[in-house]
DODORO-354058 format. One record per residue (C-alpha): residue in one letter; y, x, z. Coordinates in steps of 0.5 Angstrom, whole numbers, plus 500, padded with zeros to 3 digits. Layout:
# residues N
AYXZ ...
END
This chain:
# residues 100
M911692064 H905688066 L905681065 L902677070 S901669069 P900666076 P897659077 S903655076 G903658069 N910661070 I910669067 T912674072 I914681070 M912687074 P916693073 A911699071 R914703077 S913704084 Y920705087 L926701087 I932703083 F939701085 G939696079 D934692082 I939690088 E945689083 G948682083 K944681089 L947685095 D954687095 V953692101 L946696103 C945697110 V941703112 E939704119 C934708123 T929705127 K928711132 C936712134 A942709133 R944712126 K946706121 G951706115 R953701110 Y954702103 S957699097 V952697092 R957698086 G959704089 L952707089 I951705082 E958708080 K956714083 Y948715082 G947710076 S943703076 K937707074 A937712080 N931712085 M933709091 M928712096 K930719094 W937717095 K935714102 E931721104 Q937725103 L941721108 N937723113 G937731111 D942732117 C938728122 P935732128 K929728128 R927729121 D922734122 A920732129 H913734131 G910727132 L910722127 H912717131 E918721133 R921722126 C927719123 D925713120 L931710115 I930702113 C934698109 P933691113 D936687107 L931689102 P925685103 K929679104 V933680097 L927682094 L922677096 K927671095 N928674088 S920674087 S919667089 A924664085 
END
């Protein structure tokens, strides 16, 4: 882990990894919403259920990539046409946590 000391004097601990794990949202979200920006596909997943199934240290981005495995737009020729899954609640939760 890297320790950074912001101007306020508080210490912020930065994880040494570049991906999210389910443990990062444990206790912050009850339900993880996932939606595609290119089509109407969307889903809601219990965070507790995801942690029970995959573990709190499971890579969320790998899990998200597996979700679009059966999407007909996953391998579209144009990049702007490809399936693009997002988790709209993640920025709100992660930004709120980092500014606390």
